[in-house]
Structures are given as C-alpha cells and as structure tokens.
C-alpha positions as CSV (number, residue, x, y, z in Angstrom):
1,H,-40.4,86.4,-16.0
2,D,-38.4,83.8,-18.0
3,H,-40.0,81.2,-15.7
4,Q,-43.2,81.0,-13.6
5,M,-42.7,82.0,-10.0
6,L,-45.6,80.1,-8.4
7,S,-46.8,79.8,-4.8
8,L,-46.2,76.8,-2.5
9,E,-48.7,74.2,-1.5
10,K,-49.3,74.5,2.3
11,T,-49.9,71.9,5.0
12,K,-49.7,71.7,8.7
13,S,-49.4,67.9,8.6
14,L,-46.1,66.1,8.7
15,E,-48.0,63.0,7.5
16,T,-48.7,64.9,4.3
17,V,-45.0,65.7,3.8
18,K,-44.0,62.1,4.4
19,A,-46.6,60.8,2.0
20,L,-45.4,63.2,-0.8
21,M,-41.7,62.5,-0.3
22,G,-41.9,58.7,0.0
23,D,-38.4,57.2,0.0
24,K,-36.8,60.1,-1.9
25,S,-34.1,62.4,-0.6
26,F,-35.4,65.8,0.1
27,A,-34.4,69.2,1.6
28,A,-36.0,70.9,4.5
29,M,-35.3,74.6,4.4
30,L,-36.5,77.7,6.1
31,K,-39.3,79.7,4.4
32,L,-38.0,83.2,4.6
33,D,-40.6,86.0,5.1
34,G,-39.4,88.7,2.7
35,L,-39.8,89.7,-0.9
36,T,-39.2,87.0,-3.5
37,C,-36.8,88.0,-6.2
38,S,-35.2,86.5,-9.3
39,L,-31.7,87.3,-10.5
40,R,-30.2,86.7,-13.9
41,Y,-26.5,86.7,-14.8
42,E,-25.1,86.6,-18.3
43,N,-21.4,86.3,-19.0
44,G,-20.8,86.7,-15.3
45,V,-22.7,90.0,-15.1
46,L,-25.9,90.7,-13.2
47,V,-28.3,91.9,-15.9
48,K,-31.8,91.4,-14.4
49,A,-33.4,91.5,-11.0
50,E,-37.2,91.2,-10.6
51,T,-39.7,90.9,-7.8
52,R,-42.1,87.9,-8.0
53,G,-45.2,90.1,-8.7
54,N,-48.1,88.0,-9.8
55,G,-45.9,85.1,-10.7
56,L,-45.7,86.0,-14.4
57,I,-44.8,89.7,-14.3
58,G,-42.8,91.5,-11.6
59,E,-41.1,94.8,-11.0
60,D,-37.6,95.7,-12.2
61,I,-35.4,96.3,-9.2
62,L,-32.0,96.0,-10.8
63,H,-30.8,99.4,-9.7
64,N,-31.3,98.5,-6.1
65,A,-30.2,94.9,-6.4
66,K,-26.8,96.2,-7.5
67,V,-26.2,97.9,-4.1
68,I,-27.2,94.9,-1.9
69,G,-24.0,93.5,-0.5
70,S,-25.0,89.9,-0.7
71,I,-25.8,90.1,-4.4
72,P,-22.6,90.0,-6.5
73,N,-22.6,92.3,-9.5
74,Y,-20.1,89.9,-11.1
75,I,-19.6,86.1,-10.7
76,A,-16.9,83.8,-11.8
77,T,-18.8,82.0,-14.5
78,K,-19.8,82.8,-18.1
79,Q,-22.8,80.5,-17.9
80,T,-26.3,82.0,-17.9
81,L,-27.4,81.7,-14.3
82,V,-30.9,82.4,-13.0
83,I,-31.4,82.3,-9.2
84,D,-34.6,82.7,-7.1
85,G,-34.4,83.8,-3.5
86,E,-35.7,86.2,-0.9
87,I,-34.8,89.8,-0.1
88,I,-35.0,90.1,3.6
89,C,-34.0,92.2,6.6
90,S,-32.9,90.6,9.8
91,Y,-34.7,91.5,13.0
92,N,-31.5,93.2,14.3
93,D,-31.3,95.5,11.3
94,F,-35.0,96.2,11.4
95,E,-35.1,97.6,14.9
96,E,-34.2,101.2,14.0
97,F,-37.0,101.3,11.4
98,S,-39.7,99.7,13.5
99,D,-41.5,103.0,14.0
100,E,-41.8,103.5,10.2
101,Y,-42.6,99.9,9.1
102,K,-44.9,97.2,10.5
103,N,-42.5,94.3,10.2
104,P,-39.2,93.3,8.4
105,R,-41.1,92.0,5.3
106,N,-42.8,95.4,4.8
107,F,-39.5,97.1,5.4
108,A,-37.7,94.9,2.8
109,A,-40.5,95.4,0.2
110,G,-40.5,99.2,0.7
111,S,-36.8,99.5,0.7
112,I,-36.2,97.6,-2.5
113,R,-38.6,99.8,-4.3
114,L,-36.9,103.1,-3.4
115,L,-36.0,105.2,-6.5
116,D,-32.7,106.3,-4.9
117,S,-30.4,103.3,-4.8
118,S,-28.0,105.1,-2.5
119,E,-30.7,105.2,0.1
120,C,-31.5,101.5,-0.4
121,A,-27.8,100.7,0.1
122,K,-28.0,102.1,3.7
123,R,-30.6,99.7,4.7
124,N,-28.6,96.5,4.9
125,L,-30.9,94.3,3.0
126,R,-29.9,90.7,2.2
127,F,-30.6,88.4,-0.7
128,V,-30.8,84.7,0.4
129,A,-30.9,82.2,-2.5
130,W,-33.1,79.2,-2.4
131,D,-33.3,77.8,-6.0
132,V,-31.3,77.6,-9.2
133,I,-33.6,77.9,-12.2
134,E,-31.0,77.8,-15.0
135,G,-27.3,77.1,-15.1
136,Y,-24.8,75.1,-13.0
137,D,-26.5,71.7,-12.7
138,A,-30.0,73.3,-12.3
139,R,-31.4,69.8,-13.1
140,G,-29.1,68.0,-10.7
141,T,-29.6,68.2,-6.9
142,L,-30.5,71.0,-4.6
143,E,-27.5,70.2,-2.4
144,H,-25.1,70.6,-5.4
145,S,-26.8,73.8,-6.5
146,F,-26.5,75.3,-3.0
147,S,-22.8,74.4,-2.8
148,M,-22.2,76.1,-6.1
149,L,-24.0,79.2,-5.0
150,K,-21.9,79.4,-1.9
151,S,-18.7,79.1,-3.9
152,L,-19.9,82.1,-6.0
153,G,-20.4,84.3,-2.9
154,F,-24.2,84.0,-2.4
155,L,-26.0,83.5,0.9
156,V,-28.0,80.3,0.8
157,V,-31.1,79.5,2.8
158,P,-30.5,77.4,5.9
159,Y,-31.4,73.8,5.1
160,R,-31.0,70.1,5.9
161,I,-30.9,67.2,3.4
162,I,-32.9,64.2,4.6
163,D,-32.0,60.8,3.1
164,L,-33.8,58.4,5.5
165,I,-36.5,56.0,4.5
166,D,-39.5,55.6,6.7
167,I,-38.8,58.6,8.7
168,D,-41.2,59.3,11.6
169,D,-42.8,62.5,12.9
170,E,-40.4,62.9,15.7
171,Y,-37.4,63.0,13.3
172,L,-39.1,65.6,11.1
173,E,-40.0,67.7,14.2
174,D,-36.3,67.5,15.3
175,V,-35.1,68.7,11.9
176,V,-37.5,71.6,12.0
177,T,-36.5,72.5,15.6
178,V,-32.8,72.5,14.7
179,L,-33.4,74.8,11.7
180,L,-35.4,77.2,13.9
181,D,-33.0,77.2,16.8
182,E,-30.0,77.7,14.5
183,N,-31.8,80.6,12.7
184,Q,-32.5,82.2,16.0
185,E,-28.9,81.9,17.2
186,S,-27.0,82.7,14.0
187,H,-29.2,84.6,11.5
188,K,-32.4,85.9,13.1
189,Y,-34.0,85.9,9.7
190,P,-37.8,86.5,9.6
191,I,-39.5,83.2,8.7
192,D,-43.0,81.9,8.3
193,G,-42.5,78.1,7.9
194,V,-40.4,75.3,6.5
195,V,-40.2,74.3,2.9
196,F,-39.8,70.7,1.8
197,K,-38.4,70.1,-1.7
198,F,-37.0,67.0,-3.5
199,N,-33.2,67.0,-3.6
200,D,-33.5,65.5,-7.1
201,V,-34.5,68.7,-9.0
202,E,-35.5,67.0,-12.2
203,Y,-37.7,64.5,-10.4
204,G,-39.4,67.2,-8.4
205,R,-40.1,69.2,-11.6
206,S,-41.5,66.1,-13.3
207,L,-44.4,66.0,-10.8
208,G,-45.7,69.4,-11.9
209,Q,-45.8,72.9,-10.4
210,T,-47.5,74.5,-7.4
C-alpha cells in the first residue's frame, strides 16, 4: 500500500470515547462489517484497488472493482485521490447466497476475489467510503471530505458530526441509536460497531496511528 491500513483501537466504554475526544468536534460513523479496500485515482481514472491484507500488503482486486456499480471508473477531478472504504453486501442482497456463504462479510470477501469479473458484477456488491487519504482536502475535515466524495458519486458511510462540549453518555447513546435505526430502515448494511474519529483530520493524525 501507499499508506498503512491499520486496525482500530476498541472500547466498550463511552467514558473512554469522551476522554479521548475532549472538546474537539468528532464524527460518529457506522463500522461496516465487510472487506476493507483502498482505491486510487490518477487523472480522473481508477488505477488501483487493493484489499487491506495485513495492513502493508493487500490483494489486487482492480478487475472486480471496475464492475462494482458504486465505484466510479472515472471521476470529475484530475487530482490524485486515494480513498479507503468497505466492500459490503446488504442483508437483502445476501439472502439468495445464504446457503453458500456464512454471512455477508464472507460473501463480499469471496465475491471480490473471483477471477471472473462478469460473475462478480452479478453479485451487487457495494463500496462505501469512510476516509480520504490523499487529495481533495484530505487534511481538512472529515465532513468536507465526505461531502466531496458524495459529489463525485461515491456512497459514504452513515455518520453524525458531534460538536458539543461536555457531552454526556445519554447523548452519545442517542447518536449511536439513531445511526443504528437509520441503517436498519434505509441501508441494512452489516455492521459491527461505531467508529469515532476527529473531524479535524490533521489533528487526529498528529496523535499517532492505531
């Protein structure tokens, strides 16, 4: 990879989240349960698609990424753009394959590795973006990056920006509940948690990586 794709620090305590975020604006976003993937565009053309792998080296899946409807092969910018996100399958689309695969995550992982891209194209996989690594204000705010991605035609992870100081547990729980409920009603994405990240990308990166 041209950047490390590391794992997330985990907690079940909202107190830990509040202590880390302090009085900074941050984003709460769904943690999608699929296959992490990184896309690279140069001069408006999709030139690279890789799985996360071990965080340093992944698998080349460009041939199948090109046939996923939510991954544009061309975008309206000449800037180099590197995007991380998740390849997933909704529960609705997974139903007809439930006898062959254990869960939507396994289905997505198996489908994106098919040698025949025409077969992959039939499986209605989706790419949902959750980070901009390079290009288009990648060092600005997550909120701005997500807005930019939407304008280019990408699906963006469901999220909420939280700007309050001294938020309490009840407020955080409400935010999480709303995200979960809206996902169930609108997307039905497979999820396995909620991710909290600083809205100020440069500040977040200045604290290190995990």
